C-alpha positions, -999 to 999 in steps of 0.1 A, spaced: 320 421 -161 335 432 -129 322 461 -109 346 489 -97 341 517 -72 357 549 -84 364 574 -57 376 608 -70 387 642 -57 390 673 -78 420 696 -79 413 734 -79 416 732 -117 390 704 -118 366 724 -96 369 753 -120 359 730 -148 329 718 -128 318 754 -121 322 762 -158 305 732 -174 283 719 -147 282 686 -127 256 669 -149 281 674 -178 308 657 -158 286 627 -151 278 624 -188 315 626 -197 324 599 -173 295 577 -186 307 582 -222 342 572 -213 331 541 -195 306 531 -222 333 537 -249 354 511 -232 326 485 -233 315 492 -198 284 503 -180 281 533 -157 258 522 -129 258 553 -107 276 586 -102 273 607 -70 289 639 -57 297 639 -20 310 659 9 341 647 27 374 631 16 362 623 -19 341 645 -42 327 617 -63 317 581 -58 308 561 -90 302 524 -97 310 511 -131 311 477 -147 342 472 -168 354 443 -190 386 436 -170 413 450 -148 433 464 -177 404 485 -187 400 497 -151 436 506 -151 432 525 -184 404 545 -167 426 552 -137 455 563 -159 433 586 -181 419 603 -150 453 608 -134 468 621 -166 442 649 -167 457 666 -137 423 678 -127 413 648 -106 428 622 -84 411 588 -83 412 555 -65 397 525 -83 385 496 -61 375 461 -73 341 452 -59 334 415 -51 300 399 -47 293 378 -16 294 347 -39 329 356 -50 341 359 -14 324 326 -6 343 310 -34 376 326 -21 368 313 14 365 277 1 400 278 -15 429 262 4 458 286 7 493 275 18 506 305 38 531 309 66 527 341 87 558 362 92 579 349 121 560 316 122 
């Protein structure tokens, strides 16, 4: 399975939901969503700054990650950015590939 970083920010409506139901409840709801799709919720943290939440999840494929992103966006209570995480070995493999590319203007 591939790992994904989920960065999320709550709207005012989302913050009201957190205050009503608690942050531990939100972590459990996200874990249930991910596990229901055949994934694994590795970690879930609240933070100060640009994003309110940072979570790492293992998901079966990019289509499943897109489904998570769509469900989050459709709620209207959260905006999210889902980032594919690569292992050092995967980047090593990519670096060994020959790529035929011409830079713009070259």
